[in-house]
C-alpha positions in Angstrom: 49.8 127.3 207.9 46.4 126.6 207.9 45.4 129.6 205.6 48.3 128.4 203.3 46.9 125.2 202.8 43.6 127.1 202.0 44.8 128.9 199.7 46.7 126.6 197.9 44.4 123.6 197.7 45.4 121.6 200.6 48.8 119.6 201.2 48.0 117.0 198.4 46.9 119.2 195.5 50.4 119.6 194.2 51.1 115.4 194.4 51.6 115.7 190.9 53.7 118.4 188.9 52.3 120.6 186.1 54.7 118.7 183.6 52.7 115.3 184.8 49.6 117.0 184.1 50.4 118.5 180.6 52.1 115.0 179.7 48.5 113.3 180.2 46.6 116.0 178.3 49.5 115.7 175.3 48.8 111.8 175.3 44.9 112.2 174.9 45.0 115.4 172.8 41.5 116.5 174.7 40.6 115.8 178.0 37.8 116.8 180.3 38.3 117.8 183.4 36.6 114.3 185.0 39.2 112.6 183.1 42.1 114.6 184.5 40.4 114.1 188.1 40.3 110.4 187.3 43.6 109.4 186.5 45.3 111.8 188.6 43.1 110.5 191.6 42.1 114.2 192.2 38.8 115.6 193.4 36.8 117.1 190.8 37.6 120.5 192.3 41.4 120.0 192.5 41.5 119.2 189.2 39.6 122.0 187.7 41.7 124.3 190.0 44.7 122.9 188.5 43.8 123.0 184.9 42.5 126.8 185.3 45.9 127.8 186.7 47.7 125.9 183.5 45.0 127.8 181.3 46.1 131.1 183.2 49.6 130.8 182.4 48.7 129.9 178.6 50.2 126.5 178.6 46.8 124.8 177.8 43.7 125.8 176.0 39.9 125.4 177.1 36.7 125.4 175.8 33.0 125.3 177.3 31.0 122.3 176.0 27.4 122.3 177.5 28.4 121.9 181.2 31.7 120.9 180.7 35.5 122.1 179.7 37.4 120.2 177.4 41.5 121.0 177.7 44.1 120.8 175.6 48.1 121.9 174.8 48.2 124.9 172.2 49.5 123.9 168.8 51.7 127.2 168.5 
């Protein structure tokens, strides 16, 4: 059980659904990892991990802007 929590990011990581995160991004159009972390009261690493998973599933797009990533929904 402990190993499972480590690989999934802990018991609180799934506190919000992917759809809730996507809805937040849709209302803001473009977001930073910090904005997602603040909105969902996530640790920055947790927000980054969730966003990278959504990006890996092609549900959001990303761009490295300096030392930050910005994220948005695809328009296609």
